[in-house]
C-alpha positions in Angstrom: 0.3 0.1 0.1 1.5 3.2 -0.6 1.8 6.5 1.5 -1.0 8.1 -0.1 -3.6 5.1 0.6 -2.1 4.4 3.7 -3.3 8.3 4.3 -6.7 7.9 2.8 -7.2 5.0 4.9 -6.5 6.9 8.1 -8.4 10.2 7.1 -11.6 8.0 6.3 -11.4 6.2 9.6 -11.5 9.6 11.3 -14.3 10.6 9.2 -16.1 7.9 10.6 -15.2 8.3 13.9 -16.5 12.1 13.6 -19.9 10.6 11.9 -20.4 8.1 14.6 -19.4 11.4 17.5 -22.5 13.3 15.1 -25.1 10.5 15.7 -24.3 10.1 19.6 -24.7 13.9 19.8 -28.4 13.4 18.8 -29.4 11.6 22.4 -32.1 9.9 22.5 -33.3 10.4 18.9 -36.6 12.0 17.7 -39.2 10.5 20.0 -37.0 11.7 23.0 -36.8 15.3 21.5 -40.4 15.4 20.4 -41.2 14.4 24.6 -39.1 17.2 25.7 -40.8 19.8 23.5 -44.5 19.0 24.3 -43.4 19.2 27.9 -42.2 22.9 26.6 -38.4 22.0 27.5 -35.5 22.5 25.3 -33.3 19.8 24.5 -29.6 19.5 26.4 -27.7 20.6 23.0 -30.2 23.6 22.6 -30.0 24.6 26.3 -26.4 24.7 25.5 -26.7 26.8 22.4 -28.6 29.5 25.0 -26.0 29.5 27.8 -22.7 29.5 25.8 -21.2 32.5 24.1 -22.1 32.6 20.7 -19.5 30.6 18.3 -17.5 29.4 21.8 -15.9 26.5 21.3 -17.0 23.7 23.4 -14.6 21.2 24.4 -16.8 17.8 25.5 -15.5 15.4 27.4 -16.5 11.2 27.1 -19.1 11.9 24.4 -18.2 8.2 23.9 -19.3 7.3 27.9 -21.5 4.3 27.9 -20.9 3.0 24.2 -22.2 -0.3 23.6 -22.0 -1.1 27.2 -25.6 -1.6 28.5 -27.0 -2.8 25.3 -29.5 -5.2 27.3 -31.3 -1.8 28.2 -30.6 -0.2 24.8 -28.8 2.5 23.4 -27.3 5.1 26.4 -25.9 8.0 24.2 -22.9 9.6 26.1 -24.2 8.0 29.3 -27.5 10.5 29.2 -25.3 13.4 30.0 -23.6 16.1 28.2 -20.2 17.8 30.0 -17.4 19.8 28.7 -15.8 23.2 28.8 -17.3 26.7 27.3 -17.2 30.1 27.9 -20.1 32.1 29.6 -20.0 35.6 29.2 -16.4 35.3 28.3 -15.4 32.7 31.7 -14.4 29.0 30.9 -17.0 26.9 32.8 -17.7 23.1 33.2 -21.1 22.5 32.1 -22.7 19.4 33.4 -26.1 18.4 31.8 -28.6 15.5 32.2 -30.0 14.6 28.6 -33.8 14.1 29.5 -34.3 12.3 25.6 -32.1 9.6 26.9 -34.0 7.0 29.6 -35.3 10.4 31.1 -31.8 11.5 32.1 -31.5 8.3 34.7 -27.8 7.7 35.9 -26.2 4.8 34.8 -22.7 3.9 35.8 -21.0 5.6 33.6 -23.1 8.9 33.9 -22.0 8.8 37.3 -18.3 8.2 36.7 -18.8 10.7 33.7 -20.0 13.5 36.5 -17.1 12.8 38.8 -14.5 13.2 36.0 -16.3 16.7 34.9 -16.3 18.1 38.6 -12.7 16.5 39.2 -11.5 18.6 35.8 -13.6 21.2 37.0 -11.8 21.4 40.7 -8.5 21.1 39.3 -8.5 23.6 36.8 -10.4 25.8 39.2 -13.3 26.3 36.5 -17.1 27.4 37.6 -19.6 24.5 37.3 -23.1 24.8 36.2 -25.3 22.0 36.4 -28.3 22.0 34.0 -30.5 19.1 35.8 -33.2 17.1 34.1 -32.9 13.6 35.6 -35.4 11.2 36.7 -32.1 9.9 39.0 -30.3 6.4 39.4 -31.3 3.7 37.2 -33.1 1.4 39.3 -32.4 -2.2 37.4 -28.6 -1.0 38.1 -28.5 0.6 41.7 -26.0 -1.9 42.9 -23.2 -0.5 40.6 -24.7 3.2 40.6 -25.2 4.1 44.5 -22.8 2.8 47.1 -19.1 2.6 46.5 -16.2 5.3 46.7 -16.8 6.2 43.1 -20.5 6.0 42.8 -23.6 8.1 42.9 -22.8 9.3 46.6 -19.4 10.7 45.6 -21.1 13.8 43.2 -22.4 15.4 46.0 -19.2 14.9 48.4 -17.6 16.3 45.5 -20.0 19.1 45.4 -18.9 20.0 48.9 -15.5 19.9 48.6 -15.6 22.1 45.7 -17.8 24.6 47.2 -15.0 24.9 50.5 -12.5 25.6 47.7 -14.2 28.7 46.6 -15.2 27.3 42.9 -18.4 28.9 41.9 -21.1 26.0 41.4 -24.7 27.0 40.1 -27.3 24.5 39.1 -30.6 25.1 37.0 -33.4 22.5 37.8 -35.1 22.3 34.1 -36.8 19.2 34.8 -37.0 16.4 37.1 -34.5 16.2 40.3 -35.6 13.3 42.7 -34.3 11.1 45.3 -30.4 11.4 46.3 -30.2 13.7 43.3 -32.0 16.3 44.7 -29.0 17.0 47.1 -27.1 18.4 44.2 -28.5 21.5 43.5 -29.0 22.4 47.4 -25.5 21.9 47.2 -24.4 24.8 44.7 -23.9 28.5 45.5 -26.9 29.5 43.4 -30.0 27.5 42.6 -32.7 28.3 39.6 -35.9 26.3 38.6 -38.3 26.5 36.0 -41.8 26.0 36.4 -43.0 22.8 35.7 -40.2 21.1 37.4 -40.0 19.1 40.1 -37.5 18.9 43.3 -37.9 16.1 45.8 -36.3 13.6 47.7 -39.7 11.2 47.3 -42.1 11.7 44.3 -45.7 11.4 44.8 -46.1 7.8 44.5 -43.3 6.8 47.1 -44.6 9.4 49.5 -48.1 7.7 49.2 -46.5 4.3 49.5 -44.1 5.1 52.6 -46.8 7.6 54.7 -50.3 7.4 53.1 -49.9 11.0 52.2 -51.6 11.9 48.7 -50.2 15.1 47.4 -49.3 15.9 43.6 -46.1 16.7 42.2 -46.5 20.6 42.4 -47.7 20.9 45.8 -44.6 18.5 46.6 -41.8 19.7 44.9 -42.9 22.3 42.4 -40.9 25.4 41.5 -43.4 27.7 43.2 -43.6 25.5 46.3 -39.7 25.8 46.9 -39.2 29.6 45.8 -42.4 30.8 48.0 -42.3 28.3 51.1 -39.2 25.9 51.7 -37.2 29.0 50.5 -35.0 26.2 48.5 -34.8 28.1 45.1 -33.0 31.1 44.8 -34.3 32.3 41.2 -37.9 30.9 39.9 -37.9 30.9 36.2 -40.6 30.9 33.9 -39.1 28.8 31.2 -35.7 27.2 29.8 -34.8 30.3 27.9 -35.2 32.8 30.8 -33.6 30.5 33.2 -30.4 30.2 31.1 -30.1 33.9 30.4 -30.3 34.5 34.2 -27.4 32.0 34.4 -25.8 33.9 32.3 -26.1 37.3 33.9 -25.1 35.4 37.4 -21.8 34.2 35.5 -21.1 37.5 34.6 -21.1 38.6 38.4 -17.8 36.2 38.6 -14.9 38.5 39.5 -12.8 36.9 36.3 -15.8 37.8 34.0 -14.5 41.6 34.4 -10.8 40.7 34.1 -8.7 40.4 30.9 -8.1 36.4 31.3 -8.3 33.7 33.8 -8.0 35.3 37.6 -6.5 38.0 35.7 -4.0 36.6 33.5 -4.0 38.0 30.4 -5.0 35.6 27.7 -2.4 34.9 25.3 -3.1 36.4 21.2 -3.4 33.8 18.9 -0.5 35.0 16.3 1.8 32.1 16.5 1.9 29.2 14.1 3.7 25.8 13.8 6.1 24.7 11.5 4.2 22.3 9.6 0.7 22.2 8.6 -1.5 20.4 10.9 -3.1 18.3 8.4 0.3 16.8 7.5 -0.1 14.4 10.2 -2.0 11.9 8.3 0.9 11.6 6.0 2.9 10.4 9.4 0.5 7.8 11.2 -1.1 5.2 10.0 -2.8 1.7 11.0 0.0 -0.9 10.1 2.1 1.1 12.7 5.0 2.8 10.1 8.2 4.4 11.6 8.0 8.1 11.8 10.1 11.0 13.5 7.8 12.3 16.4 9.6 15.9 15.9 7.7 16.0 12.6 4.5 15.3 14.3 5.6 17.7 17.2 6.3 20.3 14.3 2.5 20.5 13.3 1.6 20.9 17.0 4.4 23.6 18.5 5.0 27.1 17.8 7.5 27.5 14.9 11.3 28.0 15.8 10.1 27.2 19.8 11.7 23.4 20.4 14.4 23.2 22.6 15.1 19.6 22.8 16.6 18.3 26.2 19.3 15.9 25.7 18.8 15.6 22.7 21.5 12.6 21.9 20.7 10.5 25.0 18.0 8.4 25.7 17.0 8.5 22.0 13.6 6.4 22.2 11.7 9.1 24.1 12.1 13.1 22.8 11.9 15.7 26.0 11.7 19.1 25.0 10.6 22.4 26.1 8.3 24.0 23.5 5.8 26.9 23.4 2.1 26.4 21.9 0.2 29.7 20.9 2.9 31.5 23.0 2.3 29.1 26.2 5.4 27.4 27.3 5.2 23.8 28.0 7.5 20.7 28.6 7.0 17.6 26.1 7.8 13.9 26.6 7.0 12.0 23.2 7.8 8.5 22.2 10.0 8.6 19.3 9.0 5.9 16.7 12.1 5.7 14.4 14.9 3.0 15.0 17.8 5.0 16.8 21.3 4.3 17.4 23.4 5.4 20.5 26.8 5.2 21.2 26.6 3.0 24.3 23.7 0.7 23.3 23.6 0.7 19.6 20.7 0.0 17.9 17.1 0.8 19.9 13.7 0.0 18.6 11.1 2.8 18.2 8.1 3.3 20.3 10.1 1.0 23.4 11.2 2.8 26.6 15.0 1.8 27.1 16.8 2.3 30.6 18.5 5.4 29.4 15.2 7.1 28.1 13.4 6.4 31.3 16.1 8.0 33.5 16.6 10.9 30.7 12.5 11.7 31.2 12.2 11.2 35.0 15.1 14.0 35.3 13.2 16.4 32.5 9.8 15.9 34.8 11.8 17.0 37.9 12.9 20.0 36.1 9.7 21.0 34.7 8.0 20.5 38.3 11.2 22.7 39.4 10.2 25.4 36.9 6.4 25.2 37.2 6.0 24.2 33.5 3.1 22.0 32.5 4.0 18.9 30.7 1.9 17.4 27.7 2.9 13.7 26.7 2.3 12.3 23.2 1.9 8.5 23.6 2.7 5.9 21.1 4.6 3.2 23.3 4.6 -0.6 23.1 6.0 -0.9 26.6 9.5 -1.1 28.4 12.4 -3.1 26.5 12.9 -6.7 27.8 15.5 -9.6 27.6 18.6 -10.1 29.3 20.4 -7.1 28.4 17.6 -4.7 29.5 17.3 -6.5 32.7 21.2 -6.0 33.3 20.8 -2.2 32.7 18.3 -1.9 35.3 15.3 -1.4 33.4 13.2 -2.1 36.4 15.2 0.3 38.3 15.0 3.2 35.7 11.2 2.3 34.8 10.4 2.7 38.6 12.1 6.1 38.7 10.0 7.4 35.8 7.1 6.1 37.0 7.8 7.3 40.3 8.3 11.2 38.8 5.2 11.0 36.7 3.3 9.8 40.2 4.6 12.9 42.0 4.7 15.7 39.7 2.2 18.6 40.9 2.6 20.5 37.6 -0.5 20.2 35.2 -0.1 17.2 32.6 -1.9 16.5 29.4 -1.7 13.2 27.6 -2.4 12.8 24.2 -2.4 9.1 22.5 -1.4 9.5 18.8 -1.2 5.3 18.5 -0.5 2.7 20.9 -0.6 2.8 24.5 0.5 -0.5 25.6 1.5 -2.1 28.9 3.6 -0.3 31.7 4.5 2.6 28.8 1.0 3.7 29.3 1.9 4.4 32.9 5.6 5.8 32.4 4.0 8.4 29.7 0.9 9.5 32.1 -2.0 7.1 31.6 -5.6 8.0 33.3 -4.3 6.5 36.6 -1.8 9.0 37.1 -4.0 11.9 37.2 -3.5 13.8 33.9 -5.9 16.9 34.0 -6.8 16.3 30.6 -5.9 12.5 28.4 -7.3 12.8 24.6 -6.7 10.1 21.9 -6.7 9.9 18.1 -9.5 7.5 16.5 -6.3 5.3 15.3 -5.4 4.7 19.0 -5.0 1.6 20.6 -5.3 1.0 24.3 -4.2 -2.5 26.2 -1.9 -4.5 28.4 -0.1 -5.3 25.0 -0.6 -5.9 21.3 -3.3 -7.8 19.8 -0.9 -10.4 18.4 0.8 -10.9 21.3 -2.1 -11.1 23.7 -4.1 -13.4 21.8 -0.8 -15.9 21.2 -0.4 -15.8 25.2 -4.5 -16.3 26.0 -5.0 -19.0 23.1 -2.1 -21.1 24.8 -3.4 -20.9 27.7 -6.7 -21.7 26.9 -5.3 -24.5 24.4 -3.6 -26.2 27.0 -6.6 -25.9 29.5 -8.6 -27.9 26.4 -5.5 -30.0 26.2 -5.9 -31.2 29.8 -9.7 -31.9 29.6 -10.8 -35.0 28.3 -11.7 -34.1 25.0 -8.7 -33.2 22.7 -9.2 -30.3 20.4 -8.6 -30.8 16.8 -6.5 -28.4 14.9 -9.6 -26.7 13.1 -10.9 -25.9 16.7 -8.2 -24.7 18.0 -7.4 -22.6 14.9 -11.1 -21.3 15.3 -10.5 -20.3 19.3 -7.4 -18.4 18.1 -9.2 -16.3 15.7 -11.9 -15.9 18.4 -9.5 -14.6 20.9 -7.9 -12.1 18.5 -11.0 -10.8 17.5 -12.1 -10.3 21.3 -9.1 -8.9 21.7 -9.2 -6.0 18.9 -12.3 -5.2 19.7 -11.1 -4.0 23.1 -7.9 -2.2 22.1 -10.4 -0.1 19.7 -10.1 3.5 21.2 -14.0 3.4 21.4 -13.9 0.8 24.0 -11.5 2.7 26.0 -13.7 6.1 25.4 -16.5 4.4 26.5 -15.5 3.2 30.1 -13.7 6.7 30.5 -10.3 5.8 29.9 -9.5 8.8 27.3 -11.5 12.2 28.2 -12.4 12.6 24.1 -11.6 11.1 20.9 -9.9 14.2 18.8 -9.1 14.7 15.3 -5.5 14.6 14.7 -5.5 17.8 12.8 -7.2 19.7 15.6 -4.7 18.6 18.5 -2.9 22.1 18.5 -5.9 23.7 18.7 -7.8 21.8 21.6 -4.3 21.8 23.3 -4.1 25.7 23.0 -7.3 25.5 25.0 -6.5 22.9 27.3 -3.4 24.7 28.6 -5.8 27.7 28.9 -7.8 25.8 31.4 -4.5 24.0 33.1 -2.8 27.0 33.7 -5.6 28.6 36.0 -4.4 29.6 39.5 -6.5 27.9 42.3 -8.1 30.4 44.6 -5.9 31.5 47.1 -8.9 32.6 49.5 -11.5 30.7 51.4 -14.5 31.6 52.8 -15.5 30.0 56.3 -18.1 30.0 58.9 -18.2 27.9 62.0 -21.4 26.5 63.5 -24.6 28.6 62.6 -27.9 27.9 64.2 -30.9 28.2 62.6 
């Protein structure tokens, strides 16, 4: 296959991913949207259009959440909640908005984890949070997977409290149902808005009747008028969705940074710089067959022209470490080198593999970035650490542990971009999800697993084959070959980045040519300082 045809295959795959994402954004489809209209309510993305500044880019996280995960219950697009960062009155905010067209906005396990991820990003980047609440609460048939654990439903409300104590603003607009434990979310926010016809109660009319025998209608029990006039729970009573969203915009406009020149008074950097190479040229570098490429060519499509200062360029060559600027903002870069390299000490080293010298160099570089308070961007296309006698004698375990330790204890913001493979301990060393990247994104061609499909399927096959051989019935060669193909197919499905994105292993799948634009925004978000002062009171009697 020629280079041009390989490029076209990758472009076609990226376009297919984009088409699937467009379908996911439609939510619960025509019937769900019709139901919203009949109730006089906007759909979730119509609400976003009213809330966000015109032409404001919206960085959506975990659009693929729940993808093909709960098929026994039907399709659950985006886990029934939209989450992402966009500008409201010039202020970047994290928006968490239930999609009532998907199972009435009910919470599945992936929904909960998605909301918790959004809260974590908002907390770490000091982003005001805006919740657009329209949810039937926990999806009861799966309550045992949603309700009880430390990263389940209750964690959301714990996070509300911690975020509030940190001085990060939170706004909640109840624009539909808000029932049971979910009712705590808006009440733990700074300001609460509620539209006419919405409901806020710990137990709905049916449950109240069953529990205590009381007969009461929904409006009397927990309607907007009751909460604004009697309980005093709601701060702003709004007649409909548009007026509610307009009010939200005016409240966000009162935040101090809405009147400053940038995040917390930090001037925004003008977008005047450009990369050395056209971002579209990345399609000529990357392919599905894992062809080699010089990662410096990839970086040239992302970082500002003439801004790359490579650190220890002639040592530990299978990792490229460098200082650079992206739209004028400085950052450290750690990237897997995919071409074969030659070193004075070790000789030939394979691309995409981390050797002892590479690990030592990267660990030292990460320490230096922390010393000078530089955010670090990891570009992952890694097969793993080198193995074998020579590698063990070189101290690969010790060097690998040093790199993992440096990544684990790094306190500067980290952003991870998976541009190819992300396998085994290489995922860890290059700041995989377990190592607290503020954001982790991937290209459509990315692969995510403990090892490559060929090695894994051979290993799993040999285990299963031996188990069959030990049984009473010996497997025929045809049966063994069928087993091998089945194992490989299953493993390849799991390495597809959509499988990982469905489970929240990455925040977003991004188009390769948009990497620079995405990183410009993410660097702006991670560069926001946390509030230094907090408002606290002691015990208050009411």
